[in-house]
C-alpha positions in Angstrom: -16.9 78.1 11.5 -14.6 80.6 12.2 -12.1 78.9 13.9 -8.8 79.0 12.4 -7.1 75.8 11.0 -4.1 77.1 9.5 -2.4 80.2 7.5 -5.6 82.3 8.7 -8.0 79.3 6.4 -11.4 78.7 8.3 -13.7 75.7 8.5 -15.8 77.8 6.0 -13.0 78.4 3.8 -12.3 74.6 3.6 -16.1 73.5 3.5 -16.0 76.3 0.5 -13.1 74.7 -1.4 -14.8 71.5 -1.6 -17.9 72.7 -2.7 -15.7 75.0 -5.5 -13.7 71.0 -6.5 -17.3 69.5 -6.5 -18.7 71.7 -8.4 -15.5 71.8 -10.8 -15.6 67.9 -11.5 -19.6 68.3 -12.2 -18.8 71.1 -14.6 -15.9 69.2 -16.3 -18.3 66.5 -16.7 -21.3 68.6 -17.9 -19.3 71.0 -19.8 -17.9 68.9 -22.6 -21.3 66.8 -22.7 -23.1 70.4 -23.6 -20.2 71.4 -25.8 -20.8 68.5 -27.6 -24.5 68.6 -28.2 -24.0 72.3 -29.7 -21.3 71.5 -32.2 -23.4 68.1 -33.4 -26.4 70.9 -33.8 -24.2 73.1 -35.5 -22.3 70.5 -37.8 -25.3 67.8 -38.4 -25.8 69.4 -41.7 -21.9 69.1 -43.1 -20.8 65.9 -44.3 -17.5 66.2 -43.0 -16.2 63.5 -40.3 -13.8 66.2 -39.4 -16.2 67.9 -36.5 -16.7 64.3 -35.1 -12.9 63.6 -35.2 -12.1 66.9 -33.2 -14.7 66.4 -30.7 -13.8 62.5 -30.3 -10.6 63.5 -29.8 -10.7 66.2 -27.1 -13.3 65.1 -24.7 -10.6 63.3 -22.6 -8.2 66.3 -22.3 -11.0 69.0 -22.1 -12.2 67.6 -19.0 -8.7 67.0 -17.2 -8.1 70.0 -18.1 -11.5 71.9 -16.9 -10.5 69.7 -13.7 -7.1 70.3 -13.3 -7.4 74.1 -13.6 -11.3 74.4 -11.6 -9.3 72.5 -8.3 -6.0 75.0 -8.6 -8.5 78.0 -8.5 -10.3 76.2 -5.6 -7.2 75.7 -3.9 -5.8 79.5 -4.9 -8.5 81.1 -2.9 -7.1 80.0 0.4 -4.5 81.8 2.0 -1.5 80.0 0.9 2.1 81.2 0.9 3.6 82.5 -1.9 5.9 79.6 -3.0 2.4 77.2 -3.1 0.9 79.7 -4.8 3.1 79.9 -7.5 3.8 76.1 -7.7 0.0 75.7 -8.2 0.1 78.3 -11.3 2.7 76.1 -12.4 1.2 73.1 -12.3 -1.8 74.5 -14.3 0.3 75.4 -17.0 2.3 72.1 -17.6 -1.0 70.2 -17.7 -2.8 72.5 -19.5 -0.7 71.8 -22.0 0.1 68.6 -22.0 -3.1 68.2 -22.0 -3.1 70.0 -25.6 -0.4 67.7 -26.4 -2.2 64.9 -26.2 -5.5 66.2 -28.0 -2.7 67.1 -30.9 -1.4 63.3 -31.2 -5.1 61.9 -30.7 -6.4 64.0 -33.5 -3.1 63.3 -35.5 -3.9 59.6 -35.3 -8.1 60.1 -35.8 -7.0 62.2 -39.2 -4.6 59.2 -40.4 -7.2 56.6 -39.6 -10.2 58.0 -41.1 -8.4 60.2 -44.1 -5.2 58.4 -44.9 -5.4 54.5 -44.0 -8.2 53.8 -46.6 -6.2 56.0 -49.4 -3.3 53.6 -48.3 -5.2 50.3 -48.6 -6.0 50.8 -51.8 -3.2 51.9 -52.9 -0.8 50.0 -55.1 2.2 51.7 -54.4 3.3 49.8 -51.0 5.5 52.9 -49.6 3.2 55.3 -48.6 2.6 51.7 -46.3 5.6 52.8 -44.5 6.1 56.4 -44.4 2.7 56.8 -43.2 3.7 55.4 -39.7 7.1 57.3 -39.9 5.0 60.4 -40.5 2.8 60.2 -37.6 4.9 59.2 -35.2 7.3 62.6 -36.2 5.0 64.9 -36.3 3.8 63.6 -32.4 7.4 63.9 -31.2 7.4 67.5 -32.7 4.0 68.6 -30.7 5.3 66.7 -27.6 8.6 68.5 -27.8 7.2 72.0 -28.8 4.7 71.9 -25.7 7.4 70.5 -23.6 9.1 74.1 -24.2 6.4 76.6 -23.9 5.8 74.6 -20.6 9.1 75.0 -18.9 9.1 78.9 -20.8 5.9 80.0 -19.1 6.9 78.7 -15.6 10.1 80.6 -16.1 13.5 79.0 -17.5 15.2 80.3 -19.8 14.5 78.2 -23.2 17.4 80.0 -25.2 20.0 79.1 -22.6 18.6 75.5 -22.2 18.7 75.0 -26.1 22.0 76.8 -26.4 22.8 74.2 -23.0 21.8 71.4 -24.7 23.8 72.3 -28.3 26.9 72.2 -26.5 26.5 69.2 -24.4 25.0 67.7 -28.3 28.4 65.9 -28.5 28.5 64.0 -26.0 24.6 63.0 -26.2 25.5 62.0 -29.8 28.1 59.7 -28.1 26.0 57.9 -25.7 23.0 57.7 -28.9 25.1 56.4 -30.9 23.4 53.3 -31.6 20.4 55.1 -31.4 21.4 57.5 -34.1 22.9 54.6 -36.3 19.1 52.7 -35.8 17.6 56.4 -37.5 20.2 56.2 -39.9 19.6 53.0 -40.8 15.5 53.6 -41.4 16.7 56.3 -43.8 18.7 54.2 -46.0 16.1 51.1 -46.4 13.3 54.5 -47.4 15.9 55.5 -50.2 17.2 52.2 -51.0 13.5 49.9 -50.2 15.2 46.9 -50.3 11.4 45.9 -49.1 8.3 47.2 -48.2 6.2 46.5 -45.0 3.8 42.8 -45.8 6.9 41.4 -47.9 8.6 38.4 -46.6 12.6 38.7 -46.2 15.2 37.2 -44.6 17.4 39.7 -42.9 20.2 37.7 -39.8 18.9 34.5 -40.2 15.0 35.4 -39.4 12.8 34.6 -41.7 9.3 36.7 -41.9 6.5 39.4 -43.2 7.7 43.0 -42.4 4.7 44.5 -40.3 6.4 47.6 -39.1 9.4 49.9 -40.2 10.0 52.0 -37.5 12.5 55.2 -37.3 14.5 52.7 -34.8 13.2 48.9 -35.0 12.4 46.7 -37.8 9.3 44.3 -36.8 9.1 40.7 -38.6 6.0 38.6 -38.0 7.5 35.0 -38.4 5.7 32.1 -39.8 5.9 30.3 -36.0 3.4 33.4 -35.1 6.2 35.4 -33.0 7.3 38.9 -33.1 11.3 39.7 -33.8 11.8 43.1 -33.4 15.4 43.8 -35.5 17.4 47.3 -34.8 17.5 49.3 -38.2 21.2 49.5 -38.1 21.0 45.4 -39.0 19.1 46.6 -42.2 22.6 48.4 -43.4 24.8 46.3 -42.3 24.0 42.6 -43.9 22.2 41.3 -46.0 18.4 41.3 -47.1 17.0 38.4 -48.7 13.2 39.4 -50.3 11.7 36.7 -50.8 8.4 38.3 -52.3 10.5 40.2 -55.3 10.7 36.5 -56.6 8.7 36.6 -60.0 8.4 32.4 -59.0 9.2 30.0 -56.4 11.3 26.8 -57.3 9.9 23.4 -55.8 11.9 20.3 -56.4 11.4 16.8 -55.6 12.8 13.1 -56.0 9.4 10.4 -56.6 10.9 6.7 -56.3 9.9 3.8 -58.1 10.5 0.4 -56.9 13.2 -1.6 -58.5 11.0 -4.3 -60.5 9.5 -1.6 -62.5 9.3 -1.8 -65.7 11.1 1.3 -68.3 8.1 1.1 -70.4 6.5 2.3 -67.1 9.3 4.4 -65.9 8.6 6.1 -69.0 4.8 6.4 -68.7 4.9 7.7 -65.5 7.3 10.6 -66.7 5.0 11.5 -69.3 2.4 11.7 -66.6 3.7 13.9 -64.7 5.2 15.7 -67.2 1.3 16.3 -68.2 0.3 17.0 -64.9 2.7 20.4 -64.6 1.8 21.2 -67.9 -1.8 21.2 -67.3 -1.4 23.7 -64.5 -2.0 27.1 -64.8 0.1 28.4 -62.3 3.1 25.9 -62.8 5.8 27.8 -65.3 6.4 26.2 -68.9 10.3 25.3 -67.3 9.5 21.9 -65.8 12.1 19.2 -66.1 10.9 15.7 -65.1 13.7 12.9 -65.3 14.9 9.7 -64.8 17.6 10.8 -62.5 19.3 8.0 -60.9 19.4 4.6 -59.4 18.8 5.0 -56.2 19.4 2.6 -53.1 16.0 1.7 -53.2 14.1 2.7 -55.7 14.7 4.4 -59.2 14.6 7.8 -58.8 12.6 10.3 -60.7 13.3 14.1 -60.1 10.6 16.6 -60.5 11.4 20.1 -60.7 9.0 23.3 -61.6 8.4 26.7 -61.0 5.0 28.6 -59.3 3.6 31.4 -60.1 2.2 34.0 -57.9 4.8 33.2 -55.0 1.7 33.5 -52.5 0.0 30.2 -54.2 2.9 28.3 -53.6 1.9 25.9 -50.9 -1.2 25.6 -52.5 -0.4 24.4 -55.9 2.0 22.0 -54.2 -0.4 20.4 -52.4 -2.9 20.3 -55.6 0.4 18.5 -58.2 1.0 16.1 -55.0 -2.2 14.8 -55.0 -2.8 14.3 -58.8 0.5 12.8 -58.8 -0.4 10.2 -56.3 -4.1 9.3 -57.9 -2.4 9.1 -60.9 0.3 6.4 -60.0 -2.6 4.7 -57.7 -4.7 4.2 -61.1 -1.7 2.8 -62.9 -1.0 0.6 -60.5 2.7 2.2 -59.7 4.3 1.2 -57.5 6.4 4.1 -55.0 8.9 2.7 -53.5 9.8 2.8 -49.7 13.3 2.7 -48.0 14.1 -1.4 -47.6 17.0 -3.4 -47.2 17.6 -6.5 -48.9 20.0 -9.2 -46.6 21.3 -11.9 -48.4 22.4 -15.0 -46.0 25.7 -16.5 -46.9 26.2 -20.4 -47.5 28.5 -22.3 -45.2 
């Protein structure tokens, strides 16, 4: 047991380290559980959810912090070179700060999900649906930057000199990151001008879909095919944006063909029937138009134009009207035309 293995450390010392590490692992498991039980007992009479959120968000970071700290202290109980001891101390400091930043980031997300999202979902103002994710990401970035700077300061770096160096190299960094900066300015412009909101249907650079997320750098759109298109925010400033959701009504224009043996009285009756169908539908605007448009190659063409309000019901309304027109034509024996060709054979 007294056999020296390295740097004056014996077998007994190594066994003690192994014991300490085992106890540390057990403590990392048990201590958070006891802490959780104690806090729940103390806060069981409160109606707020904050204590539950806090416990949930710090549970895993607390476990890893205790584990890293215990292993470091166990290893430092050995006779080690000064450099190794210093590295061990720095690892604990950096890891503890990173775990703290992790816990705070989790807390920010949990607070948003519990307290802010329910309010934004019932709010009629859709601007908060866009700004809340941006604020959440910005807070998280600030937390991590602060944690990294404090970590550098604690392990011996001169933060003032580091920040000064970053300032000197800021121009080069800005040149290298000009696309990223353009995207950030693009997001600022969108927030200022508000050409669209989350859940709006828009057309940007030939892509049409529903906006699902607007971030600091990119905008995500779900197309009608179900795919996600990610667009850099810089294109939102440099080109036109067509917001289809801003339309008060959506236009439907179609042509209905009647066979050439249809009488003029029947054509008039068909026009009157279609107008009656459109006028009776509560989601069709009053400025509809039905006309005898042209003598087509194989049909007498009726032009039908109407507007659907609201836009979200467009496809359902068009389907209902088409079915009603078809039933009316079938009931009256009015025959719709289909492309035909008549060939006349010349006599010899």
